C-alpha positions in Angstrom: 15.2 -4.2 -19.6 13.7 -6.7 -17.2 14.7 -6.7 -13.5 15.6 -10.1 -12.3 15.1 -9.3 -8.6 11.7 -9.3 -6.9 10.7 -8.2 -3.5 9.1 -10.6 -1.1 6.0 -8.7 0.0 4.3 -9.4 3.3 1.3 -7.5 4.1 -0.3 -7.7 7.8 -3.6 -6.2 8.2 -4.0 -4.5 11.6 -7.4 -3.9 13.2 -8.4 -1.0 15.4 -7.2 -1.4 19.0 -10.2 0.2 20.7 -13.9 0.9 20.1 -13.8 4.8 19.7 -12.6 6.8 16.8 -9.6 8.3 18.3 -7.1 5.6 17.5 -5.4 4.6 14.4 -5.8 1.6 12.3 -2.4 1.2 10.6 -1.4 -1.6 8.1 2.1 -2.7 7.8 4.1 -3.1 4.7 7.4 -5.1 4.9 9.5 -5.4 1.8 12.6 -7.8 1.6 14.6 -8.6 -1.6 14.5 -12.2 -2.8 17.3 -14.3 -1.3 18.2 -11.5 1.0 18.7 -12.4 4.9 16.5 -10.7 7.3 18.2 -8.0 9.3 17.7 -8.0 12.9 16.9 -4.5 14.1 16.8 -3.8 17.9 13.4 -3.4 19.2 14.4 -0.8 22.0 13.3 2.8 20.9 13.3 5.4 23.6 10.8 8.2 24.1 13.5 10.6 23.0 13.2 9.3 19.5 9.7 11.0 19.4 10.9 14.5 20.4 12.1 15.6 17.0 8.8 14.7 15.4 6.9 16.7 18.0 9.1 19.6 17.5 8.7 19.1 13.8 4.9 19.4 14.1 5.2 22.5 16.1 7.5 24.0 13.5 5.1 23.2 10.6 2.3 24.8 12.5 4.3 27.9 13.1 5.3 28.0 9.4 1.5 28.4 8.9 1.1 31.0 11.6 -0.5 28.5 14.1 0.8 28.2 17.6 0.8 24.6 19.0 1.2 23.9 22.8 1.0 20.2 23.9 0.5 21.0 27.6 -0.1 17.7 29.5 -0.1 15.3 26.5 2.0 12.3 27.1 4.1 10.6 24.3 5.4 7.3 24.9 6.4 4.0 23.3 4.6 0.8 24.4 4.6 -2.8 23.8 1.0 -3.2 24.6 -0.5 -2.5 21.1 -1.1 -5.7 19.6 -2.8 -4.7 16.3 -2.1 -0.8 15.8 1.1 1.0 15.3 -0.1 4.0 17.3 -3.0 5.4 19.3 -3.8 9.1 20.0 -6.5 9.9 22.5 -7.8 13.5 23.0 -9.7 12.4 26.3 -6.7 10.8 28.0 -4.3 13.3 26.4 -2.0 10.4 25.4 -0.1 9.4 22.3 1.3 5.8 22.3 3.6 4.3 19.5 4.1 0.5 19.3 7.7 -0.7 20.0 7.2 -3.3 17.3 10.1 -2.9 14.7 7.8 -2.7 11.7 6.1 0.2 13.4 9.1 2.4 14.3 12.6 1.4 14.0 12.2 -0.2 10.4 10.4 2.9 9.2 11.8 5.9 7.3 11.8 9.4 8.7 8.8 10.4 6.5 6.8 7.3 7.6 7.5 8.1 11.2 6.4 11.6 10.7 3.2 10.4 9.2 2.5 8.0 12.1 3.2 10.7 14.6 1.3 13.5 12.8 -1.7 11.2 12.5 -1.7 10.5 16.3 -1.2 14.1 17.2 -4.2 14.9 15.0 -6.2 12.7 17.3 -4.8 13.6 20.7 -3.9 17.3 20.1 -6.4 18.6 17.4 -9.2 16.2 18.2 -9.5 14.9 14.8 -11.5 11.8 14.0 -11.0 9.4 11.2 -12.3 10.6 7.8 -12.1 8.4 4.8 -13.4 11.1 2.4 -11.5 11.0 -1.1 -10.2 13.7 -3.3 -11.5 13.9 -7.0 -8.3 11.9 -8.1 -9.0 9.0 -5.6 -6.4 9.9 -3.1 -7.6 10.3 0.5 -8.6 13.9 1.5 -6.8 13.8 4.8 -4.0 12.2 6.8 -6.7 11.3 9.3 -8.1 8.4 7.1 -8.7 5.0 8.8 -6.0 2.7 7.4 -2.4 2.3 6.3 -1.2 5.9 6.3 2.6 5.1 5.9 2.7 5.8 2.1 0.3 8.6 1.8 3.3 11.0 0.8 7.0 10.3 0.5 10.1 12.3 -0.2 9.4 12.1 -3.8 5.9 13.9 -3.3 6.7 17.3 -1.4 3.7 18.7 -3.0 1.2 16.0 -1.2 3.1 16.4 2.0 2.5 20.3 2.2 -1.2 19.8 1.4 -1.7 17.0 4.0 0.0 18.9 6.9 -2.2 22.0 5.7 -5.4 20.0 5.7 -4.4 18.4 9.2 -4.1 21.9 10.7 -7.1 23.2 8.8 -9.8 21.0 7.5 -11.1 23.7 5.3 -7.9 23.6 3.3 -9.1 23.8 -0.6 -8.5 20.9 -2.8 -4.9 21.0 -4.3 -4.5 21.3 -8.1 -2.8 17.9 -8.3 -6.0 16.2 -6.9 -8.1 17.0 -9.8 -9.9 14.1 -11.6 -7.8 12.5 -14.3 -10.1 11.4 -17.0 -8.2 11.2 -20.2 -7.2 7.4 -20.8 -4.3 5.9 -22.6 -3.6 2.2 -22.7 0.0 1.5 -21.9 0.0 -2.2 -21.6 -2.3 -5.0 -22.9 -1.5 -8.6 -22.8 -4.1 -11.2 -23.6 -2.0 -14.3 -22.8 -2.6 -15.8 -26.2 0.0 -18.5 -26.2 2.7 -20.4 -24.5 5.4 -17.9 -25.4 4.9 -15.4 -22.5 7.1 -12.8 -20.7 5.4 -13.5 -17.5 7.6 -15.3 -14.8 6.2 -17.5 -12.1 7.7 -17.3 -8.6 7.0 -19.3 -5.5 8.6 -18.7 -2.1 9.7 -20.8 0.9 7.7 -24.0 1.1 5.2 -23.0 -1.3 3.4 -26.1 -2.7 1.6 -23.9 -5.4 2.0 -25.0 -9.1 1.5 -23.0 -12.2 1.1 -23.3 -16.0 0.0 -21.4 -19.1 -3.5 -22.9 -19.3 -5.2 -23.3 -22.6 -8.4 -24.8 -20.9 -9.9 -21.8 -19.5 -9.4 -18.2 -20.7 -11.3 -14.9 -21.1 -10.0 -14.2 -24.6 -8.4 -16.7 -26.9 -6.4 -18.7 -26.3 -4.8 -19.1 -22.9 -4.5 -17.8 -19.4 -2.0 -17.8 -16.5 -2.9 -20.4 -13.8 -2.0 -21.0 -10.1 -3.2 -24.0 -8.2 -2.7 -24.7 -4.4 -3.7 -27.9 -2.7 -2.6 -26.8 0.9 -1.5 -23.7 2.9 2.0 -22.7 2.2 3.9 -19.6 1.2 2.4 -17.4 -1.6 3.3 -17.4 -5.2 2.8 -15.2 -8.1 3.1 -14.4 -11.8 5.1 -11.3 -12.4 5.9 -8.9 -15.4 8.4 -6.1 -15.6 8.6 -3.3 -18.1 9.5 0.2 -18.7 6.5 2.3 -19.5 6.8 5.4 -21.7 7.0 8.6 -19.7 4.3 9.1 -17.2 3.7 12.4 -15.7 3.8 13.1 -11.8 0.2 12.6 -10.5 -1.3 10.7 -13.3 -3.7 8.0 -12.4 -3.1 4.4 -13.3 -5.5 1.4 -13.4 -4.7 -2.3 -13.6 -7.5 -4.4 -15.0 -7.3 -8.3 -14.8 -9.9 -10.9 -15.8 -10.1 -13.5 -13.1 -11.6 -17.0 -12.8 -11.6 -18.9 -9.6 -12.5 -22.6 -8.9 -13.0 -23.2 -5.2 -10.5 -20.8 -3.9 -10.4 -20.5 -0.2 -8.8 -18.4 2.5 -7.5 -14.8 1.6 -7.8 -15.8 -2.0 -5.9 -14.0 -4.8 -4.9 -10.3 -5.3 -3.2 -8.1 -7.8 -0.5 -5.6 -7.4 1.6 -2.9 -9.0 5.0 -1.7 -7.8 7.0 1.2 -9.2 10.8 1.2 -8.9 13.7 3.7 -9.6 17.3 2.8 -9.6 17.4 3.4 -6.0 14.7 1.0 -5.1 11.0 0.8 -4.6 9.0 4.1 -5.1 5.3 2.9 -4.7 3.4 -0.2 -4.1 -0.4 -0.7 -4.6 -2.6 -4.0 -4.0 -6.2 -5.2 -3.8 -5.2 -7.1 -0.9 -6.1 -4.6 1.7 -9.4 -3.4 0.0 -11.2 -6.5 -1.6 -11.3 -10.2 -1.1 -11.2 -12.2 -4.2 -12.0 -15.8 -3.3 -14.7 -18.5 -4.0 -15.9 -19.9 -7.5 -17.0 -17.7 -10.4 -16.4 -17.3 -14.1 -13.9 -14.7 -15.6 -14.8 -11.4 -13.9 -12.9 -8.1 -14.3 -11.1 -6.7 -11.2 -9.6 -3.3 -11.2 -6.6 -1.9 -9.0 -6.1 1.8 -8.9 -3.1 3.9 -8.3 -4.4 7.5 -7.8 -1.0 9.1 -7.9 1.9 8.2 -10.1 5.4 9.1 -9.1 7.3 9.9 -12.1 10.7 8.8 -10.4 9.5 5.2 -10.9 11.0 4.0 -14.3 10.0 0.5 -14.0 6.6 -0.9 -13.4 6.2 -4.4 -11.8 2.8 -6.2 -12.3 2.0 -9.2 -9.8 -1.0 -11.7 -10.0 -0.8 -13.4 -6.6 -2.2 -16.5 -4.8 -2.2 -16.1 -1.0 -0.2 -18.5 1.2 -3.4 -19.6 3.1 -5.3 -20.3 0.1 -6.3 -23.4 -1.7 -7.9 -23.9 -5.3 -7.3 -22.8 -8.6 -7.1 -19.2 -10.3 -6.7 -18.1 -13.8 -5.6 -14.6 -14.8 -6.1 -13.2 -18.3 -6.4 -9.9 -20.3 -4.2 -7.7 -18.3 -4.5 -4.0 -19.1 -2.9 -0.9 -17.6 -4.3 2.5 -18.4 -3.0 5.9 -17.5 -5.3 8.9 -17.1 -4.2 12.5 -17.4 
């Protein structure tokens, strides 16, 4: 069954707010359904909103026979964080959370917990950023430098337990779910070989992008999916939605796409995967935060990796996207999704 709704996905990359390694560098994911009016959320959180997460941290530590006292650490909301959602400083004994709605009031309980625990890791535990990876490609620690908001969710309690264990004890052994996934099975393979395609093209707002199924340039005969942009506008994309065969919790997924670019400027193009259940989005992964795909070059293979599949997702959405501040022409061909067990 093909879903006819698509989320308008806007990703803002936030840079580090200070020069030392005791602050976060959190990116922001904002999802809105197509044709849905934005909901105004009051930007007035009070410091009492933080107390339950401070107590939750104490309780999680106590459950692991660790006693935590915060002493003179000050927890506060602030409107002076322009680029980060939070900072934690062990020298100043200070945790600050941004009042911007996308950083707190629009976040789920789990996402708020992740942000608070990360900052407590800096301010109380003296932890620095650590981008070490586990064998399956996930980050080793909650203290990595980037967008932590979706590191674990209510659908991955096994990951939550490990990341809190590791936060309190960096010598925590690698979990069983983090073993390397090396046994491949191709679950989707589309060489775009004709005008009859199940890919849908969508442009948003005032997008002046154009699209076609091109028979001029292709990686394998005889066509590709093309997007052209002559000026800055809203982004556009080709999208495909399907129901894969059962994929086990924790499987690794890769999305490979052959891409050709002609004079593509700005943020360029990126590829993305989103998993949905009947309740909504379960996960979202994109190359936008990790690599810039721009310039001029012949067909080149790009790979997006999802280290940990959440089996609650029964629908898989694929996106081939031209950024809104980009110009030029992009061609996409030979899209392959592989699962690894």
